[in-house]
DSSP file (Angstrom, degrees, kcal/mol; ACC not computed):
  #  RESIDUE AA STRUCTURE BP1 BP2  ACC     N-H-->O    O-->H-N    N-H-->O    O-->H-N    TCO  KAPPA ALPHA  PHI   PSI    X-CA   Y-CA   Z-CA
    1    1 A M              0   0    0      0, 0.0     2,-0.1     0, 0.0     0, 0.0   0.000 360.0 360.0 360.0 129.8    0.0    0.0    0.0
    2    2 A C     >  -     0   0    0      1,-0.1     4,-2.3     4,-0.0     3,-0.2  -0.345 360.0-101.5 -81.3 166.8    1.5    3.4   -1.0
    3    3 A L  H  > S+     0   0    0      1,-0.2     4,-2.9     2,-0.2     5,-0.2   0.890 121.2  50.4 -55.5 -45.9    1.5    6.4    1.4
    4    4 A S  H  > S+     0   0    0      1,-0.2     4,-2.6     2,-0.2    -1,-0.2   0.874 110.6  50.2 -65.7 -34.9   -1.4    8.1   -0.3
    5    5 A D  H  > S+     0   0    0     -3,-0.2     4,-2.4     2,-0.2    -1,-0.2   0.902 112.3  47.4 -65.9 -40.3   -3.5    4.9    0.0
    6    6 A E  H  X S+     0   0    0     -4,-2.3     4,-2.2     2,-0.2    -2,-0.2   0.929 113.3  47.4 -66.8 -45.0   -2.6    4.6    3.6
    7    7 A L  H  X S+     0   0    0     -4,-2.9     4,-2.8     2,-0.2     5,-0.2   0.927 111.0  52.6 -60.1 -45.0   -3.4    8.2    4.3
    8    8 A W  H  X S+     0   0    0     -4,-2.6     4,-2.7     1,-0.2     5,-0.2   0.936 109.5  48.6 -55.9 -49.2   -6.7    7.9    2.4
    9    9 A S  H  X S+     0   0    0     -4,-2.4     4,-2.3     1,-0.2    -1,-0.2   0.897 112.9  47.7 -59.6 -42.3   -7.7    4.9    4.5
   10   10 A Q  H  X S+     0   0    0     -4,-2.2     4,-2.5     2,-0.2     5,-0.2   0.911 112.6  48.4 -66.9 -42.7   -6.9    6.6    7.8
   11   11 A V  H  X S+     0   0    0     -4,-2.8     4,-2.9     2,-0.2     5,-0.2   0.934 113.7  46.7 -62.8 -46.6   -8.8    9.8    6.8
   12   12 A I  H  X S+     0   0    0     -4,-2.7     4,-2.3    -5,-0.2    -2,-0.2   0.916 112.6  49.7 -63.7 -43.3  -11.9    7.9    5.7
   13   13 A E  H  X S+     0   0    0     -4,-2.3     4,-1.0    -5,-0.2    -1,-0.2   0.937 115.0  43.4 -61.7 -47.0  -11.9    5.7    8.9
   14   14 A K  H >X S+     0   0    0     -4,-2.5     4,-1.5     1,-0.2     3,-0.7   0.933 113.2  52.1 -64.4 -45.6  -11.5    8.7   11.2
   15   15 A G  H 3X S+     0   0    0     -4,-2.9     4,-2.8     1,-0.3    -1,-0.2   0.877 104.0  55.9 -61.1 -39.7  -14.1   10.8    9.2
   16   16 A R  H 3< S+     0   0    0     -4,-2.3    -1,-0.3     1,-0.2    -2,-0.2   0.799 108.6  49.9 -64.0 -27.1  -16.7    8.1    9.4
   17   17 A K  H << S+     0   0    0     -4,-1.0    -1,-0.2    -3,-0.7    -2,-0.2   0.842 125.2  23.2 -76.9 -34.1  -16.4    8.1   13.2
   18   18 A F  H  < S+     0   0    0     -4,-1.5     2,-0.7    -3,-0.1    -2,-0.2   0.826 104.2  72.8-106.9 -38.1  -16.8   11.8   13.6
   19   19 A E     <  +     0   0    0     -4,-2.8     2,-0.2    -5,-0.2    -1,-0.1  -0.736  57.7 174.2 -94.1 116.0  -18.6   13.5   10.7
   20   20 A R        +     0   0    0     -2,-0.7     3,-0.1     3,-0.1     2,-0.1  -0.627  37.2  37.6-109.9 169.6  -22.3   12.8   10.6
   21   21 A G  S    S-     0   0    0     -2,-0.2    36,-0.1     1,-0.2     4,-0.1  -0.282  95.4 -68.5  85.1-171.6  -25.0   14.2    8.4
   22   22 A V  S    S+     0   0    0      2,-0.1    35,-0.3    -2,-0.1     2,-0.2   0.815 108.8  32.0 -92.7 -34.7  -25.0   15.0    4.8
   23   23 A T  S    S-     0   0    0     33,-0.1    33,-0.2     1,-0.1    34,-0.2  -0.761  88.8 -90.0-122.7 167.0  -22.7   18.0    4.7
   24   24 A H        -     0   0    0     31,-1.2    -1,-0.1    32,-0.3    33,-0.1  -0.219  25.1-137.5 -68.5 167.2  -19.6   19.3    6.6
   25   25 A Q        +     0   0    0     79,-0.1     2,-0.2    -4,-0.1    -1,-0.1  -0.070  54.8 133.9-117.6  30.7  -20.1   21.5    9.6
   26   26 A L        -     0   0    0     25,-0.1    82,-0.2    81,-0.1     2,-0.1  -0.515  53.6-124.8 -79.8 147.9  -17.3   24.0    8.9
   27   27 A T     >  -     0   0    0     -2,-0.2     4,-2.2    80,-0.2     5,-0.2  -0.444  29.4-107.0 -80.5 166.3  -17.9   27.7    9.2
   28   28 A S  H  > S+     0   0    0      1,-0.2     4,-2.2     2,-0.2     5,-0.1   0.851 122.5  55.1 -63.4 -33.2  -17.1   29.9    6.2
   29   29 A V  H  > S+     0   0    0      2,-0.2     4,-2.1     1,-0.2    -1,-0.2   0.917 107.3  49.2 -64.5 -43.6  -14.0   31.2    8.0
   30   30 A E  H  > S+     0   0    0      2,-0.2     4,-1.9     1,-0.2    -2,-0.2   0.894 109.7  51.0 -64.7 -40.2  -12.7   27.6    8.5
   31   31 A V  H  X S+     0   0    0     -4,-2.2     4,-2.5     1,-0.2    -1,-0.2   0.929 109.6  51.6 -61.0 -43.8  -13.3   26.8    4.8
   32   32 A G  H  X S+     0   0    0     -4,-2.2     4,-2.2     1,-0.2    -2,-0.2   0.878 106.5  53.7 -60.3 -38.8  -11.3   30.0    4.0
   33   33 A E  H  X S+     0   0    0     -4,-2.1     4,-0.8     2,-0.2    -1,-0.2   0.892 109.7  47.6 -63.6 -40.0   -8.5   28.8    6.2
   34   34 A I  H >< S+     0   0    0     -4,-1.9     3,-0.9     1,-0.2     4,-0.4   0.928 110.8  51.6 -66.4 -44.0   -8.3   25.5    4.4
   35   35 A M  H >< S+     0   0    0     -4,-2.5     3,-1.8     1,-0.2     5,-0.3   0.876 102.2  60.6 -60.5 -38.0   -8.4   27.3    1.0
   36   36 A Q  H >< S+     0   0    0     -4,-2.2     3,-1.9     1,-0.3    -1,-0.2   0.763  88.5  72.2 -62.6 -24.9   -5.5   29.5    2.0
   37   37 A K  T << S+     0   0    0     -3,-0.9    -1,-0.3    -4,-0.8    -2,-0.2   0.737  91.4  58.7 -63.1 -20.7   -3.3   26.5    2.5
   38   38 A F  T X  S-     0   0    0     -3,-1.8     3,-2.4    -4,-0.4    -1,-0.3   0.467  96.5-149.1 -90.1  -1.8   -3.2   26.2   -1.3
   39   39 A N  T <   -     0   0    0     -3,-1.9    -3,-0.1     1,-0.3    -2,-0.1   0.796  68.4 -36.9  42.8  56.2   -1.7   29.7   -1.6
   40   40 A G  T 3  S+     0   0    0     -5,-0.3    -1,-0.3     1,-0.2    -4,-0.1   0.448  97.0 147.3  82.0  -0.5   -3.2   30.8   -4.9
   41   41 A S    X   -     0   0    0     -3,-2.4     3,-1.9     1,-0.1     4,-0.3  -0.287  62.6-115.7 -63.5 152.5   -2.9   27.4   -6.6
   42   42 A Q  T >> S+     0   0    0      1,-0.3     3,-1.4     2,-0.2     4,-0.6   0.735 112.0  75.3 -60.2 -20.9   -5.6   26.6   -9.1
   43   43 A F  H 3> S+     0   0    0      1,-0.3     4,-2.2     2,-0.2     3,-0.3   0.710  75.4  77.4 -67.3 -18.6   -6.6   23.8   -6.7
   44   44 A Q  H <> S+     0   0    0     -3,-1.9     4,-2.5     1,-0.2    -1,-0.3   0.861  89.3  57.3 -56.8 -34.7   -8.2   26.5   -4.5
   45   45 A E  H <> S+     0   0    0     -3,-1.4     4,-2.3    -4,-0.3    -1,-0.2   0.894 105.8  48.9 -63.2 -39.8  -11.0   26.4   -7.0
   46   46 A Q  H  X S+     0   0    0     -4,-0.6     4,-2.6    -3,-0.3    -2,-0.2   0.920 110.3  50.9 -65.0 -43.5  -11.5   22.7   -6.5
   47   47 A V  H  X S+     0   0    0     -4,-2.2     4,-2.9     1,-0.2     5,-0.5   0.917 110.0  50.2 -59.8 -43.9  -11.5   23.3   -2.7
   48   48 A A  H  X>S+     0   0    0     -4,-2.5     4,-2.3     1,-0.2     5,-1.7   0.916 111.6  47.8 -61.6 -43.6  -14.1   26.0   -3.1
   49   49 A R  I  <>S+     0   0    0     -4,-2.3     5,-3.5     3,-0.2     6,-0.4   0.908 116.7  43.7 -63.2 -41.1  -16.4   23.7   -5.2
   50   50 A D  I  <5S+     0   0    0     -4,-2.6     6,-2.6     3,-0.2    -2,-0.2   0.887 127.6  25.7 -73.5 -39.4  -16.0   20.9   -2.8
   51   51 A L  I  <5S+     0   0    0     -4,-2.9    -3,-0.2     4,-0.2    -2,-0.2   0.789 133.3  29.7-100.2 -30.9  -16.5   22.8    0.5
   52   52 A R  I  <5S+     0   0    0     -4,-2.3    -3,-0.2    -5,-0.5    -2,-0.1   0.825 130.9  30.3 -96.3 -37.6  -18.5   25.8   -0.5
   53   53 A G  I   <S+     0   0    0     -5,-1.7    -3,-0.2    -4,-0.1    -4,-0.2   0.964 135.4  19.9 -84.0 -71.1  -20.5   24.5   -3.4
   54   54 A A  S   <S-     0   0    0     -5,-3.5    -4,-0.2    -6,-0.1    -3,-0.2   0.761  87.6-147.1 -73.6 -25.2  -21.1   20.8   -2.9
   55   55 A R        -     0   0    0     -6,-0.4   -31,-1.2    -7,-0.2    -4,-0.2   0.873  24.9-174.2  57.8  40.9  -20.4   21.0    0.9
   56   56 A Y        -     0   0    0     -6,-2.6   -32,-0.3   -33,-0.2   -33,-0.1  -0.257  37.3 -90.8 -57.1 151.3  -18.9   17.5    1.0
   57   57 A K     >  -     0   0    0    -35,-0.3     4,-2.4   -34,-0.2     3,-0.2  -0.365  41.6-113.5 -57.8 148.8  -18.0   16.3    4.5
   58   58 A L  H  > S+     0   0    0      1,-0.2     4,-2.8     2,-0.2     5,-0.2   0.894 115.9  51.3 -58.7 -42.3  -14.4   17.3    5.2
   59   59 A Y  H  > S+     0   0    0      1,-0.2     4,-2.4     2,-0.2    -1,-0.2   0.881 109.5  50.8 -65.8 -35.3  -13.2   13.7    5.2
   60   60 A D  H  > S+     0   0    0     -3,-0.2     4,-2.5     2,-0.2    -1,-0.2   0.926 112.3  47.1 -64.3 -43.6  -14.8   13.0    1.9
   61   61 A A  H  X S+     0   0    0     -4,-2.4     4,-2.7     2,-0.2    -2,-0.2   0.947 113.6  46.6 -63.6 -48.5  -13.2   16.1    0.4
   62   62 A V  H  X S+     0   0    0     -4,-2.8     4,-2.2     1,-0.2    -1,-0.2   0.905 112.1  52.3 -61.2 -40.8   -9.8   15.3    1.8
   63   63 A G  H  X S+     0   0    0     -4,-2.4     4,-0.9    -5,-0.2    -1,-0.2   0.911 110.5  47.4 -61.0 -43.1  -10.1   11.7    0.6
   64   64 A M  H >< S+     0   0    0     -4,-2.5     3,-0.7     1,-0.2    -2,-0.2   0.913 110.0  52.7 -64.5 -41.7  -11.0   12.9   -2.9
   65   65 A W  H >< S+     0   0    0     -4,-2.7     3,-1.7     1,-0.3    -1,-0.2   0.887 104.0  56.7 -62.4 -37.3   -8.1   15.3   -3.0
   66   66 A L  H >< S+     0   0    0     -4,-2.2     3,-0.6     1,-0.3    -1,-0.3   0.788 103.0  56.1 -63.5 -25.5   -5.7   12.4   -2.0
   67   67 A Q  T << S+     0   0    0     -4,-0.9     3,-0.4    -3,-0.7    -1,-0.3   0.450  90.1  77.3 -83.5   0.4   -6.9   10.6   -5.1
   68   68 A S  T X>  +     0   0    0     -3,-1.7     3,-2.4    -4,-0.2     4,-0.9   0.260  54.2 119.6 -94.6  12.3   -5.9   13.5   -7.3
   69   69 A E  G X4 S+     0   0    0     -3,-0.6     3,-0.6     1,-0.3    -1,-0.2   0.824  74.8  48.3 -50.1 -41.8   -2.2   12.8   -7.3
   70   70 A R  G 34 S+     0   0    0     -3,-0.4    -1,-0.3     1,-0.2    -2,-0.1   0.592 111.9  51.3 -78.6  -7.6   -1.9   12.3  -11.1
   71   71 A Y  G <4 S+     0   0    0     -3,-2.4     2,-0.3     2,-0.1    -1,-0.2   0.538 104.4  56.0-106.1  -9.0   -3.8   15.5  -11.9
   72   72 A V  S << S-     0   0    0     -4,-0.9     2,-0.0    -3,-0.6     0, 0.0  -0.818  86.5 -97.2-123.6 162.3   -2.0   18.1   -9.8
   73   73 A D     >  -     0   0    0     -2,-0.3     4,-2.4     1,-0.1     5,-0.2  -0.257  40.7-103.9 -73.8 167.6    1.6   19.2   -9.5
   74   74 A Q  H  > S+     0   0    0      1,-0.2     4,-2.3     2,-0.2     5,-0.2   0.866 118.9  53.1 -62.9 -39.8    3.9   17.9   -6.8
   75   75 A K  H  > S+     0   0    0      2,-0.2     4,-1.8     1,-0.2    -1,-0.2   0.931 110.6  47.2 -62.4 -45.8    3.7   21.0   -4.6
   76   76 A T  H  > S+     0   0    0      1,-0.2     4,-2.3     2,-0.2    -2,-0.2   0.912 111.5  50.8 -62.5 -42.2   -0.1   20.9   -4.6
   77   77 A Y  H  X S+     0   0    0     -4,-2.4     4,-2.6     1,-0.2    -1,-0.2   0.877 106.5  55.0 -65.9 -34.8   -0.1   17.2   -3.8
   78   78 A G  H  X S+     0   0    0     -4,-2.3     4,-2.1     2,-0.2    -1,-0.2   0.893 107.9  49.8 -60.7 -39.2    2.4   17.9   -0.9
   79   79 A T  H  X S+     0   0    0     -4,-1.8     4,-2.4     2,-0.2    -2,-0.2   0.912 109.4  51.5 -64.3 -42.6   -0.1   20.4    0.4
   80   80 A I  H  X S+     0   0    0     -4,-2.3     4,-2.4     2,-0.2    -2,-0.2   0.923 109.8  49.0 -60.9 -44.9   -2.9   17.8    0.1
   81   81 A E  H  X S+     0   0    0     -4,-2.6     4,-2.4     1,-0.2    -1,-0.2   0.897 110.6  51.3 -62.4 -39.3   -0.9   15.2    2.0
   82   82 A G  H  X S+     0   0    0     -4,-2.1     4,-2.4     1,-0.2    -1,-0.2   0.899 109.2  50.3 -63.5 -40.5   -0.2   17.8    4.7
   83   83 A I  H  X S+     0   0    0     -4,-2.4     4,-2.0     2,-0.2    -2,-0.2   0.906 109.4  51.6 -63.2 -41.7   -3.9   18.6    5.0
   84   84 A A  H  X S+     0   0    0     -4,-2.4     4,-2.1     2,-0.2    -2,-0.2   0.925 111.0  47.5 -61.8 -44.3   -4.6   14.9    5.3
   85   85 A R  H  X S+     0   0    0     -4,-2.4     4,-2.1     1,-0.2    -2,-0.2   0.910 112.5  48.5 -64.0 -41.1   -2.1   14.5    8.1
   86   86 A S  H  <>S+     0   0    0     -4,-2.4     6,-1.9     1,-0.2     5,-1.8   0.783 108.2  55.3 -73.5 -24.1   -3.4   17.6    9.9
   87   87 A Y  H ><5S+     0   0    0     -4,-2.0     3,-0.9     4,-0.2    -1,-0.2   0.925 108.7  49.1 -65.2 -44.6   -6.9   16.2    9.5
   88   88 A L  H 3<5S+     0   0    0     -4,-2.1    -2,-0.2     1,-0.3    -1,-0.2   0.876 115.0  41.7 -65.3 -38.6   -5.8   13.0   11.3
   89   89 A D  T 3<5S-     0   0    0     -4,-2.1    -1,-0.3    -5,-0.1    -2,-0.2   0.379 111.6-121.5 -92.1   7.3   -4.1   14.8   14.2
   90   90 A E  T < 5S+     0   0    0     -3,-0.9     5,-0.3    -4,-0.2     7,-0.2   0.693  83.4 112.4  66.3  23.4   -7.1   17.3   14.4
   91   91 A S      < +     0   0    0     -5,-1.8    -4,-0.2    -6,-0.2    -5,-0.1   0.497  50.2  86.1-100.1  -4.8   -4.9   20.4   13.8
   92   92 A L  S    S+     0   0    0     -6,-1.9    -5,-0.1     1,-0.3    -1,-0.1   0.946 109.1  12.2 -60.8 -50.4   -6.4   21.2   10.4
   93   93 A V  S >  S-     0   0    0     -7,-0.2     3,-2.3    -6,-0.1     4,-0.5  -0.856  89.8-134.4-130.3  94.8   -9.3   23.2   11.8
   94   94 A P  T 3  S+     0   0    0      0, 0.0    -3,-0.1     0, 0.0    -4,-0.0  -0.216  88.8  12.8 -53.8 131.3   -8.8   23.9   15.5
   95   95 A G  T 3> S+     0   0    0     -5,-0.3     4,-2.2     1,-0.0     5,-0.2   0.167  95.5 106.6  91.8 -18.1  -12.0   23.2   17.4
   96   96 A Y  H <> S+     0   0    0     -3,-2.3     4,-2.2     1,-0.2     5,-0.1   0.942  83.0  42.2 -61.4 -49.5  -13.8   21.3   14.6
   97   97 A F  H  > S+     0   0    0     -4,-0.5     4,-2.8     1,-0.2    -1,-0.2   0.874 112.2  53.7 -68.7 -36.2  -13.4   17.8   16.1
   98   98 A S  H  > S+     0   0    0      2,-0.2     4,-1.7     1,-0.2    -1,-0.2   0.901 109.6  49.2 -65.4 -36.9  -14.3   19.0   19.6
   99   99 A R  H  X>S+     0   0    0     -4,-2.2     5,-2.9     2,-0.2     4,-0.6   0.913 111.8  49.0 -64.5 -41.3  -17.5   20.5   18.2
  100  100 A L  H ><5S+     0   0    0     -4,-2.2     3,-0.9     1,-0.2    -2,-0.2   0.911 109.8  51.1 -63.9 -41.4  -18.3   17.3   16.4
  101  101 A Q  H 3<5S+     0   0    0     -4,-2.8    -1,-0.2     1,-0.3    -2,-0.2   0.837 110.9  48.6 -65.4 -32.0  -17.7   15.3   19.6
  102  102 A K  H 3<5S-     0   0    0     -4,-1.7    -1,-0.3     2,-0.2    -2,-0.2   0.552 118.7-113.3 -83.3  -7.8  -20.0   17.5   21.5
  103  103 A G  T <<5S+     0   0    0     -3,-0.9     2,-0.5    -4,-0.6    -3,-0.2   0.657  77.0 125.3  85.2  16.3  -22.6   17.2   18.8
  104  104 A H      < -     0   0    0     -5,-2.9    -1,-0.3    -6,-0.2    -2,-0.2  -0.940  46.2-161.0-111.1 126.3  -22.4   20.8   17.7
  105  105 A G        -     0   0    0     -2,-0.5    -1,-0.1    -3,-0.1    -5,-0.1   0.840  18.7-147.1 -73.8 -33.8  -21.8   21.6   14.1
  106  106 A G        +     0   0    0      1,-0.2     2,-0.2    -7,-0.1    -1,-0.1   0.654  35.9 163.3  75.2  14.1  -20.7   25.1   14.6
  107  107 A R        -     0   0    0    -80,-0.1    -1,-0.2     2,-0.1     2,-0.2  -0.463  25.6-148.5 -68.7 132.2  -22.1   26.1   11.2
  108  108 A D    >   -     0   0    0    -82,-0.2     3,-1.8    -2,-0.2     4,-0.3  -0.570  27.3-103.3 -98.1 169.7  -22.5   29.9   10.9
  109  109 A S  G >  S+     0   0    0      1,-0.3     3,-0.8    -2,-0.2    -1,-0.1   0.720 115.7  64.2 -66.1 -21.1  -25.3   31.6    9.0
  110  110 A S  G 3  S+     0   0    0      1,-0.2    -1,-0.3     2,-0.1   -83,-0.0   0.552  95.9  58.5 -81.8  -5.3  -22.9   32.5    6.1
  111  111 A T  G <         0   0    0     -3,-1.8    -1,-0.2     1,-0.2    -2,-0.2   0.497 360.0 360.0 -98.3  -4.5  -22.3   28.8    5.2
  112  112 A S    <         0   0    0     -3,-0.8    -1,-0.2    -4,-0.3    -2,-0.1   0.472 360.0 360.0 -82.1 360.0  -26.0   28.0    4.6
């Protein structure tokens, strides 16, 4: 199993435990913070479509991004792997997992 497959499996397993419902529970500020990690890359558009448009659960979006290795440049894929690791250690969006564990989505009115 390659690194991206292992990361994918870990992200999906963790996400299924924590993220419930149909869409993610990120605030618009949190989505913006994730988008900024791509620092002007064209991949920011994909992140916006996935998190602002389709509103995929965060683990689904990160899992899909991990599967994009052959479609993005090496720097962008490195960013995706970093995001996956920070999803796993719960540092990607501070407070997101604690809100999920408490049963509060934390969705603000601007994300609806």
